[in-house]
C-alpha positions in Angstrom: 304.9 180.8 102.0 303.2 179.0 105.2 306.2 180.7 107.6 305.5 184.0 106.5 301.6 183.7 106.8 302.6 182.0 110.3 304.5 185.2 111.1 302.0 187.3 110.1 299.1 185.6 112.4 301.4 186.0 115.1 301.8 189.5 115.1 297.9 189.4 115.4 297.7 187.1 118.3 298.4 189.7 121.3 295.3 191.6 119.8 293.0 188.7 119.8 292.8 189.0 123.6 291.0 192.7 122.7 288.5 191.9 120.0 287.2 195.6 119.5 290.8 196.9 119.1 291.8 193.9 116.9 288.7 195.0 114.4 289.6 198.7 114.9 293.1 198.2 113.7 292.0 196.4 110.7 289.4 199.1 109.9 292.4 201.6 110.1 294.7 199.4 107.9 291.9 199.2 105.3 291.5 203.0 105.5 294.9 203.7 105.1 295.6 201.3 102.1 292.5 203.0 100.5 293.3 206.9 100.8 297.2 205.5 100.5 296.0 203.8 96.8 294.0 207.0 95.9 297.1 209.4 96.6 299.6 207.0 94.7 297.1 207.3 91.5 296.9 210.9 92.0 300.6 211.5 92.2 301.5 209.0 89.0 298.8 210.4 86.8 297.6 213.9 87.9 294.4 212.8 85.9 291.5 213.6 88.3 288.7 211.8 86.5 291.3 208.7 86.8 291.4 209.3 90.7 287.9 209.5 91.0 287.4 206.3 89.1 290.0 204.9 91.1 288.2 206.0 94.5 284.9 204.9 93.6 286.2 201.2 92.2 287.5 200.5 95.7 285.3 202.2 98.1 283.0 199.1 98.2 285.7 197.5 99.9 286.1 200.4 102.5 282.5 200.1 103.2 282.5 196.6 103.5 285.1 196.7 106.1 283.3 199.4 107.8 280.3 197.6 107.9 281.9 193.9 109.2 283.2 196.4 112.2 280.2 197.8 113.0 278.2 194.3 112.7 280.7 192.7 115.1 280.7 195.4 117.4 276.9 195.2 117.4 276.9 191.4 117.9 279.8 191.9 120.6 277.2 194.1 122.5 274.2 192.3 122.1 276.3 189.2 123.6 277.6 191.5 126.6 274.2 192.6 127.4 272.8 189.1 127.4 275.4 187.8 129.5 275.1 190.7 132.0 271.4 191.8 132.1 272.4 195.4 131.7 272.1 198.1 129.0 275.5 199.7 129.4 
């Protein structure tokens, strides 16, 4: 199991040089998994009410991923402004 985790971490190593891209890919993965899960429930059950319930149940996870992306980006911009003294 540890070898599998090490391989997964090694896949993300090239992206760690570019933190904005790394975080954006993480956000895209979360959005893709969320929409795929909702579509899977819709294709299996064909019950609209259940699809809405699943979508609302997992929506906080998507919002959390978006907020983490935004907060990290905001902190990076603040750190960049302090280091360079420029607005943009």
